N, C-alpha and C positions, 0 to 999 in steps of 0.2 A: 874915668877908671875907679875902680875901686882898689884903694890902698890895703892890702892885704893885711899889714901889719899893724897897721890902725884899727883894722878893723875888730881884729881881736885880743887889742892891747889893754890893760888895766896898770898900766904903769903911772907910778905913782898916786895911785887911788887908795883912799882910805878906809881901812877895812877893818869891820870889828865879827872874830869868829869864836864864839862859845864853846865851851869844850875843846879848847885847841889844843891840849897838851898830848893828847891821847888820839889813838882811831880815828875814824875818818875825819875829824877836826884837824888833826895832825896833817892828814891827806891834802886837806883842802889849803891848810895855812902855810904847805911846801910850797905848793902849785901858785898861790897867788905872790908869798913870797920870790919865788923862783921866776914869775912875770915881772917882779919891779915893784909890786904893790909895798903899800906902807901898813902892815898888820899889827893890828893888836889882840891879843889870844886872853880868854879868859879860862881859868879853872878854878876849882877849888881847892885842888892841891898846889899851894903857892909853890914849893920849891921846883916840883916839875915845870908849871909856867913858866918860873925863871929861867930855867935851864934850858927849854924847849925854844924860848925866845932870843938867848944868846945864841945858840947853835943855828939858829936858822937865820937871824943878822949876821952872823960868820958866813953862810953858804952865800948870803946873797941873790941877786943882785939889788932887791929889796928890803927891806928892814922889819922888825918882828920885835914889839914890846909886851910884856907882861902886865898884865891888871886882874890879878887874883879875885876868886869869889865864888860864894856857893849860891848858885841860880836858882836852887830853893828858896831862897830867904830874900822877902822884899829889900830888905834893908840891904842886902850886899848890892843888888841889882840897883839902889838909887847910886850907891858907891862908885861902881863900877861908870856909870853914865857919868857921873860926877866927874868922875877923874879924868875918863875921856876928854866928858869938855873943856876941862882944864887944858888939856893938851893939843886939841884939836876946834877947831870952829865948823866944821863939818864933818859928816860921813858920808861915804860913795857908796860903801857897800855893807850892812850887817845880815852875816849867815847865823841863823840858829840853828846850833847841831845839839847843845849839850841836854841829853837826855838818859835814861834810866828803863830797865828790865823788870819784872818782875815774872815768875813761870812758876804755878802751882795749881794741882788737879781743883777745879771746880769748887768741891765741896769744903776744900782747907784754904781756898783765897783768902787770905787776910785783909782786911780794911784799909789797913794801914800803908800794907804794901801798894793796894788800888790807887788810893789817895796820895801817895807819895809818885806814882810813876806820873800820875795825871797833872798833878804841879807843876814837875819839871817838864814834861816833853809837850804840855797842853797851856796852862795858864801862864807859865813864866814867859813861853814865848809871845803871847800876849802882852804881859807885861813890859819886858823888855823894848818889843816894836814900840808901844805906846810911849814910853820914857825916849826913846831916840828918835821920834819923829822932830822935834825941834833941830836935830845935827841932819837929821836926813832931809829936811824941807829948805837947809841952809844954803846950799848949793846946787841944788835941785832945777832944772831948766827940761824946757821940751825937747831940745837938743843933744841933752847930758843927762838924763834922769836919774836918780840914786835907785840902790836896787835893795830890795829883800829877798835873801832865800831863805825859803824853812828845809830843813833837813827834814824829811818824812821818811816812807818805808815802803816799801811791797806790801808789808804786814797790813799797811793802810788800805790797799786795794783789795785783797783778797785773805778770806780767814786762815791765818796762818796753823799748821797741822798741831803747832806745840801749843802747850796752854799758857798761853800770856795776854789773857783779856785784857788787861788795863792797858799794855803797850800797843796794841793794835787796833782797840777803840781811839788810844789816845793819837797817833799818828794818822787815822781815817780823818779824825778832827783839824789836824793841823793842815790835812790837806783842803777841806772845807774852809777853814780861817785864811789858807793863805787865796781863796777864791774870794773872800768875800773882802779880805783885805785890798786886793787887787783894785775892785771894782770902786773902793771908796776911796783909795791912794791916789789911783791914775790922775787926778785933775790937778793932786800935788805934784807932780812928776813924779810919782816914787812906782816903781814897778815894785811887783810883786809874784814869787814863784816857788816854789818846791824842788825838790828832789825827791824822788824814792828808792833808795838803794835797795840792790838785792842781797848778795852774800859777798861783804869783804871781810878778809883779814883783820880783826880787831879785839881788844879783849873784850869788850859785850859779846861777841860772836867766837869765843876762842873755846868755850866748853862745848859750846853745839858744835862745831866745827870737826872738834877733838872726835865726839861722840858719832854724830852723824853726816860728817864731812865727805864721805866718801858716796854715801846716798844723795846729800844735797846736789852733789856733781851732775850724776845722773839727771837731777831734774833741770840742768841748765844747757841750752841748746847750744852755744858757743864754747862748751868744755872749758870753764875754767872759771876759777873764782876772781872779784874784781880787782881792778889794780888802781893803785892812787891817780894814776894819769887819766883814767875814766870818770872819776867825778870831779878831782880839779878841772879837765878839757869841760865838762859840763856847766862847772859853775861858772868858769873865766868865761864863756860865751854868754852866760845871763847875765854876766857885769860889763860885758864890752859891749862896745857898739853894733857889733855882732846881733847882741839880744835885745837891742832897744825897740824893738815892736812886739816884743814878747812880753804878756803879764796872766796872771790867773792861772797858769798853766803849771802841772805835775808831770814832770819830767823821771819816767821811770828809766833808771839804769842797772840794769840786773841780768844783761846779756840773753834776756829772753825765755828767764825762769818765770816768770807772771803768764807768760803766753803757753809755758808749757802746764802749767795749771788748769786753764781754762778747757 
């Protein structure tokens, strides 16, 4: 018989979630802490990061700890991994969520904005993955592989209407990076997948939803925006025994919005 409680369990798993102080990262941190995991969150806003960690630990039953840092900066990533390594001898789940967006008309799109978005959304996802490999390999087995979950976007699956060229390009690249890493790291007992969220209320989406929320909602077949449970449930599946034979996948979580554009 299949034990359903164990099938989707992430209890006591050690997780690192970047951008965990707000938005999608916070939704995922809440989900994993609620499921009994030991969660480390990283954010460049140290005060918010610490506040969120304390609040989530009080809610439990899992624990949450703060490791602040600016994921744009190589030295900060080194510091985050070093601090995590001082506290843990392994990492079960790495969720790369920290990201940025920049929208501007194509004729005015600044090089600095493009470089900033691609650096954080793509380059540093690879950097962090690379630096976390010793921790991810440390406790990984065929029966209990470690997991990497990259947060992409449906904007990486189809051309968005908004002029956010660096964002859509970087997210498409994250999806391809996910597939490439999955092919390489499977033999190390590390599974690599990505989620491609649609419209979820977050700080990054706030202005867009305020301006075009009604129109966006019309394009979502299920008739609502995403909720924290939608993303947390998908990632918990990927991080648990239930997802132990899934790697190289990009799972769209958008209420059908992508299909309505096809």
